[in-house]
C-alpha positions in Angstrom: -9.5 25.5 -18.1 -10.3 25.7 -21.8 -13.4 23.8 -22.8 -13.6 24.9 -26.4 -12.9 22.3 -29.1 -9.2 21.8 -29.5 -6.8 19.0 -29.9 -6.2 17.0 -26.8 -3.1 17.8 -24.9 -0.1 15.5 -25.4 -0.5 14.0 -22.0 -4.1 12.9 -22.7 -4.9 9.3 -23.5 -4.0 8.1 -26.9 -6.7 8.1 -29.7 -9.3 5.4 -29.9 -7.9 2.2 -31.3 -9.4 -1.0 -32.5 -9.9 -2.3 -28.9 -12.0 0.6 -27.8 -13.9 0.7 -31.1 -14.9 -2.9 -30.8 -14.9 -3.2 -27.0 -18.3 -4.9 -26.8 -17.0 -7.6 -29.3 -13.9 -8.4 -27.3 -15.8 -8.5 -24.0 -18.4 -10.7 -25.5 -15.7 -13.1 -26.8 -14.0 -13.1 -23.4 -17.4 -13.9 -21.6 -18.0 -16.8 -24.0 -14.5 -18.1 -23.5 -14.9 -17.9 -19.7 -18.2 -19.6 -19.6 -17.0 -22.3 -22.1 -13.8 -22.8 -20.2 -15.6 -23.0 -16.9 -17.8 -25.8 -18.3 -15.1 -27.7 -20.2 -12.2 -27.5 -17.7 -13.8 -26.7 -14.4 -10.9 -28.2 -12.5 -8.6 -25.6 -14.0 -10.7 -22.7 -12.7 -11.1 -24.5 -9.3 -7.3 -24.7 -9.0 -7.0 -21.0 -9.8 -9.7 -20.2 -7.3 -7.6 -21.9 -4.5 -4.7 -19.5 -5.0 -5.8 -17.0 -2.5 -5.1 -15.5 0.9 -7.6 -13.8 3.1 -10.2 -14.1 0.3 -7.8 -12.2 -2.1 -7.2 -14.3 -5.2 -3.6 -13.8 -6.3 -4.2 -14.3 -10.0 -7.2 -11.9 -10.1 -5.3 -9.3 -8.1 -2.4 -9.4 -10.4 -4.6 -9.1 -13.5 -6.5 -6.2 -12.0 -3.3 -4.4 -11.2 -2.1 -5.0 -14.8 -5.4 -3.6 -16.0 -5.6 -0.5 -13.7 -2.0 0.6 -13.5 -1.7 2.1 -17.1 -4.9 4.0 -16.5 -3.6 5.4 -13.2 -0.6 6.8 -15.0 -3.0 8.9 -17.0 -4.4 10.4 -13.7 -2.7 13.8 -13.3 -3.1 14.7 -9.6 -1.7 18.2 -10.3 -5.0 19.0 -12.1 -6.8 18.9 -8.8 -5.7 22.5 -8.2 -7.9 23.5 -11.2 -11.1 22.2 -9.7 -12.4 25.7 -8.8 -12.1 27.1 -12.3 -15.2 25.4 -13.8 -16.8 23.6 -10.9 -20.2 22.7 -12.4 -19.3 19.6 -14.3 -17.2 18.3 -11.3 -20.1 19.1 -8.9 -22.5 17.0 -11.0 -20.1 14.1 -11.1 -19.3 14.2 -7.4 -22.9 14.6 -6.2 -24.1 11.8 -8.4 -21.2 9.5 -7.6 -21.1 9.9 -3.8 -24.5 11.4 -2.7 -27.0 9.7 -5.0 -25.7 6.7 -6.9 -24.7 4.5 -3.9 -28.0 5.0 -2.2 -30.2 4.5 -5.2 -28.4 1.3 -6.0 -28.9 0.0 -2.5 -32.6 1.1 -2.6 -33.1 -0.7 -5.9 -31.4 -3.8 -4.6 -33.6 -3.9 -1.5 -36.7 -3.2 -3.5 -36.2 -5.9 -6.0 -34.6 -8.7 -3.9 -36.4 -8.2 -0.7 -39.9 -7.3 -2.1 -40.4 -7.8 -5.8 -38.4 -11.0 -6.1 -39.7 -12.7 -3.0 -40.1 -16.4 -3.8 -37.7 -16.3 -6.7 -34.5 -16.2 -4.7 -33.7 -17.3 -1.2 -33.3 -14.5 1.4 -29.6 -15.3 1.9 -28.9 -15.2 -1.9 -30.9 -12.0 -2.1 -28.7 -10.3 0.5 -25.6 -11.3 -1.4 -26.9 -10.0 -4.7 -27.8 -6.7 -3.0 -24.2 -6.6 -1.6 -22.8 -7.0 -5.1 -25.0 -4.3 -6.4 -24.0 -1.9 -3.6 -20.3 -2.5 -4.3 -21.0 -1.6 -8.0 -22.8 1.5 -6.9 -20.0 2.9 -4.7 -17.2 2.2 -7.2 -17.2 5.2 -9.7 -15.5 4.5 -12.9 -11.7 5.2 -13.3 -10.2 2.9 -15.9 -12.8 3.2 -18.7 -13.6 6.9 -18.1 -11.1 8.0 -20.7 -12.6 5.7 -23.3 -16.1 7.0 -22.8 -14.9 10.6 -22.8 -13.0 10.1 -26.0 -16.0 8.5 -27.7 -18.0 11.7 -27.1 -15.1 14.0 -27.8 -15.1 15.2 -24.3 -12.7 17.7 -22.8 -9.6 15.6 -22.0 -8.2 18.0 -19.3 -11.6 18.2 -17.5 -11.9 14.4 -17.6 -8.5 14.2 -15.9 -9.7 16.6 -13.2 -12.8 14.5 -12.6 -10.9 11.2 -12.4 -8.2 12.6 -10.1 -10.7 14.1 -7.6 -12.8 10.9 -7.7 -9.9 8.7 -7.0 -8.8 10.8 -4.0 -12.3 10.7 -2.6 -12.6 7.0 -3.2 -9.5 6.3 -1.0 -11.4 7.7 2.0 -15.1 7.3 1.2 -15.4 3.8 -0.4 -14.9 1.7 2.7 -17.1 3.8 5.1 -20.0 4.0 2.6 -19.7 0.3 1.8 -19.8 -0.5 5.5 -22.8 1.7 6.1 -24.8 0.4 3.1 -23.9 -3.3 3.6 -24.8 -2.9 7.3 -28.2 -1.6 6.2 -28.8 -5.0 4.5 -27.7 -6.8 7.7 -24.5 -8.2 6.1 -21.4 -8.5 8.4 -18.6 -6.4 7.0 -15.0 -7.3 7.9 -13.4 -3.8 8.0 -9.9 -5.2 7.6 -10.7 -6.9 4.4 -12.6 -3.9 3.0 -9.8 -1.5 3.8 -7.2 -4.0 2.5 -9.1 -4.1 -0.8 -9.1 -0.3 -1.1 -5.4 -0.2 -0.5 -4.7 -3.0 -2.9 -6.9 -1.9 -5.8 -7.0 1.9 -5.5 -4.3 3.3 -3.3 -1.3 1.2 -4.5 -2.1 1.5 -8.3 -2.7 5.2 -7.8 0.6 5.8 -6.0 2.4 3.6 -8.6 0.8 5.6 -11.4 1.7 8.9 -9.8 5.4 7.8 -9.2 5.6 6.6 -12.8 4.1 9.8 -14.1 6.5 11.9 -12.1 9.4 9.9 -13.5 8.2 10.2 -17.1 7.3 13.8 -16.9 10.4 14.9 -15.0 12.0 16.4 -18.1 8.9 18.4 -19.0 8.4 16.0 -22.0 4.7 15.0 -21.6 5.1 12.9 -24.8 6.9 10.3 -22.8 3.7 9.6 -20.8 1.7 9.1 -24.0 4.3 6.8 -25.4 4.5 4.8 -22.2 0.8 4.4 -21.8 0.6 3.4 -25.5 3.2 0.6 -24.9 1.3 -0.5 -21.7 -2.1 -0.6 -23.4 -1.8 -4.1 -24.8 -1.0 -5.4 -21.2 -4.0 -3.5 -19.8 -6.2 -5.0 -22.5 -4.9 -8.5 -21.8 -5.5 -7.9 -18.1 -9.1 -6.8 -18.7 -10.0 -9.7 -21.0 -8.2 -12.3 -18.8 -10.0 -11.0 -15.8 -13.4 -11.3 -17.6 -12.5 -14.8 -18.7 -11.6 -15.9 -15.1 -14.7 -14.2 -13.5 -17.1 -15.8 -15.9 -15.2 -19.1 -15.7 -15.6 -19.1 -11.9 -19.3 -18.5 -12.3 -19.9 -20.6 -15.4 -21.9 -23.3 -13.8 -24.1 -20.8 -11.9 -24.7 -18.8 -15.0 -25.8 -21.8 -17.0 -27.8 -23.3 -14.1 -29.5 -20.0 -13.1 -30.1 -17.9 -16.2 -33.2 -16.4 -14.4 -30.9 -15.1 -11.7 -28.8 -13.3 -14.3 -31.9 -11.6 -15.7 -33.1 -10.7 -12.2 -29.9 -9.0 -11.4 -29.7 -7.3 -14.8 -33.1 -5.5 -14.5 -32.3 -3.2 -11.5 -28.8 -2.6 -12.9 -30.3 -1.3 -16.1 -32.8 0.9 -14.3 -29.9 2.3 -12.2 -27.6 3.0 -15.2 -30.2 4.7 -17.4 -31.8 6.5 -14.5 -28.4 8.0 -13.2 -27.5 9.0 -16.7 -30.8 10.8 -17.3 -30.4 12.6 -14.0 -26.8 13.8 -14.6 -27.3 14.5 -18.3 -30.5 16.5 -17.7 -28.9 18.4 -14.8 -26.0 19.3 -17.0 -28.4 20.5 -19.8 -30.4 22.6 -17.4 -27.2 24.0 -15.9 -26.1 25.0 -19.4 -22.9 23.1 -19.4 -21.0 22.8 -22.6 -21.5 19.3 -24.2 -17.8 18.4 -24.0 -18.1 18.8 -20.2 -21.7 17.6 -19.8 -21.4 14.3 -21.6 -18.3 13.0 -19.8 -19.8 14.2 -16.4 -22.9 12.1 -17.1 -21.0 9.1 -18.4 -18.6 9.1 -15.5 -21.5 9.2 -13.0 -23.2 6.3 -14.8 -20.2 4.0 -15.3 -18.8 1.7 -12.6 -15.3 0.8 -11.6 -16.3 -2.8 -11.9 -12.8 -4.1 -11.5 -12.8 -2.7 -7.9 -16.3 -3.9 -7.2 -15.5 -7.4 -8.4 -12.2 -7.6 -6.4 -13.9 -6.4 -3.2 -16.9 -8.7 -3.6 -14.5 -11.7 -4.0 -12.4 -10.5 -1.0 -15.5 -10.1 1.2 -17.7 -12.9 0.1 -15.6 -15.3 -2.0 -15.2 -16.2 -5.6 -18.5 -18.2 -5.9 -20.7 -15.9 -3.8 -23.8 -14.2 -5.0 -22.1 -10.8 -4.4 -19.3 -11.8 -6.8 -21.9 -13.0 -9.3 -23.8 -9.7 -9.1 -20.6 -7.7 -9.9 -19.8 -10.1 -12.8 -23.3 -9.4 -14.2 -22.3 -5.7 -13.8 -19.4 -6.4 -16.2 -21.9 -8.0 -18.6 -24.3 -5.0 -18.5 -21.6 -2.2 -18.4 -20.3 -2.2 -21.9 -23.5 -2.4 -24.0 -25.2 0.1 -21.7 -22.3 2.6 -21.9 -22.0 2.3 -25.6 -25.7 3.0 -26.0 -25.4 6.1 -23.8 -22.4 7.3 -25.8 -24.5 7.0 -29.0 -27.4 8.8 -27.4 -25.1 11.6 -26.2 -23.6 12.1 -29.6 -27.1 12.2 -31.2 -28.2 14.9 -28.8 -25.2 17.1 -28.6 -26.7 19.7 -30.9 -29.3 20.5 -28.2 -26.4 21.6 -26.0 -24.8 23.6 -28.7 -28.0 25.4 -29.5 -28.6 26.1 -25.8 -25.1 27.5 -25.4 -25.6 29.8 -28.4 -28.5 31.4 -26.7 -26.5 32.2 -23.5 
């Protein structure tokens, strides 16, 4: 797989647009709209919250599908066959995502909410916040990976390989790891609901994206995929912003009533994010990876598939639970943290280039 600077393949995600460039602004406006709407018209959000079955809210589910599906079309499962050509970047991503990150997130949650925050939150609330953090930690990023990779001029093909392999692993590993880690915190896990969430929010969108990609690429014209995803992007954006509005609308009263809780949840999430990035980025540097592989590997390991974490938290614990609130705080933290890491990576890329020149 070529990792030298070149123009992205035609099947790669389209160039960064105004949405990606000002992502933090749009998310901030959506958060403000959600909190404002939740306070001004709480009955509307309560009515939406009742539209659920087996703790799966229909409106949130549809919006998450709308948001994820175009991203899944970009996942080229055929690239999985190339994993052995340059395995180092993929190795870093997979080890960080599945062998380190879930367990450090659980450890931080337990440390803060069962020891450091004793007296600040009730034990039951603390367990729910830990559960939400764990769900964030075991949901490696899929949808936003392409944005972060583009912002550091990452290798588009290699990013596709990482996303494809991650998604395949997620289908089989998400539920078992979630059950083990949530069990460690003494929270009952309904396996049926957890497996249903993986099917709804990972497997079905991935299959739909694969079928769509096969249909579009059947004539060996990869440009059709690019045009299709470009047409779908506005719907994906609408889905993301509408989901953020609803989630913050559902939690508006809690957010206003408990600003301290938001800060308490934010601190371990920040430590986790910057710590994981430092680990993955430093490992890539010491392993002499090219920057265009190293930066996306570290960013993918740091970022979360918060859409999945939110959906599963709602399914397992309910819309107004502490677990759902913790995942919503994850949305709040995600964008500014990732943009700061993108800026740091771009400022330090010359160190990778100089190290490569001496190999």
